[in-house]
C-alpha positions in Angstrom: 63.6 136.9 13.4 61.3 135.4 15.9 64.2 133.9 17.9 65.8 137.3 18.1 62.6 138.7 19.6 62.4 135.9 22.1 66.0 136.5 23.2 65.3 140.2 23.6 62.3 139.7 25.8 63.7 136.8 27.8 63.4 137.7 31.5 63.4 135.4 34.6 61.1 138.0 36.3 58.3 136.8 34.0 58.4 133.5 35.8 57.6 134.9 39.2 54.1 133.7 40.3 53.8 131.6 37.2 56.0 128.6 38.1 53.1 126.1 38.3 51.6 127.3 35.0 54.9 127.1 33.2 55.7 123.6 34.7 52.3 122.4 33.7 52.7 123.6 30.1 56.1 122.2 29.8 55.1 118.8 31.3 52.1 118.6 29.0 54.1 119.4 25.9 57.2 117.2 26.7 55.6 114.3 28.7 51.9 114.0 27.9 52.2 114.6 24.2 54.8 111.9 23.6 52.8 109.5 25.8 49.7 110.2 23.7 51.8 109.5 20.6 52.9 106.1 22.1 49.3 105.3 22.8 48.3 106.1 19.2 51.2 104.0 18.0 49.9 101.1 20.0 46.2 101.5 18.7 46.8 102.4 15.0 49.0 100.1 12.9 51.8 102.3 11.6 55.1 101.4 10.0 58.2 101.8 12.3 59.1 105.0 10.4 55.7 106.5 10.9 55.8 105.6 14.6 59.1 107.3 15.0 57.9 110.4 13.1 54.8 110.6 15.2 56.8 110.4 18.4 59.3 112.9 17.1 56.7 115.5 16.3 55.0 114.9 19.7 58.2 115.3 21.6 59.6 118.4 19.9 59.6 121.7 21.9 57.3 124.6 21.3 58.0 126.6 18.2 59.4 130.1 18.4 56.5 131.5 16.5 54.3 131.1 19.6 56.0 134.1 21.0 55.3 136.2 17.9 51.7 135.1 18.0 51.3 135.8 21.7 52.7 139.3 21.3 50.6 140.0 18.2 47.4 138.8 20.0 48.1 140.9 23.2 49.4 138.0 25.4 52.2 137.9 27.9 55.2 137.8 25.6 57.7 137.6 28.4 56.0 134.6 29.9 55.8 132.9 26.5 59.5 133.6 25.9 60.6 132.0 29.1 58.3 129.0 28.7 59.5 128.5 25.1 63.1 128.8 26.2 62.8 126.3 29.1 60.9 123.9 26.9 63.6 124.0 24.4 66.3 123.4 26.9 64.4 120.5 28.6 63.6 119.0 25.2 67.3 118.8 24.4 67.5 116.3 27.2 64.2 114.5 26.8 64.1 114.2 23.0 66.9 111.6 22.8 65.2 109.6 25.6 61.9 109.5 23.7 63.6 108.6 20.4 65.6 105.7 22.1 62.3 103.9 22.6 62.4 100.8 20.3 59.3 99.2 18.9 
């Protein structure tokens, strides 16, 4: 149901004036979080499966429930919808790259 709500409120006009903010949020989620997972993997002795799982969860896109929460809390739902959608599209490209890293 959350995905239907996101699709209904998807608007490119929400991106006007917020390109830097959206870029920062997407870069943080899809670039800095996986890098942090790699650093944690280097510091903490984990099994290869645990390392892959940590990296997978760090590289996943933002959940659709963020839109529902933002709207319920009085946030900008349209901006969250476009951010979440772009994050999901970019993650479709970046996730295989992160998971191709071998230990």
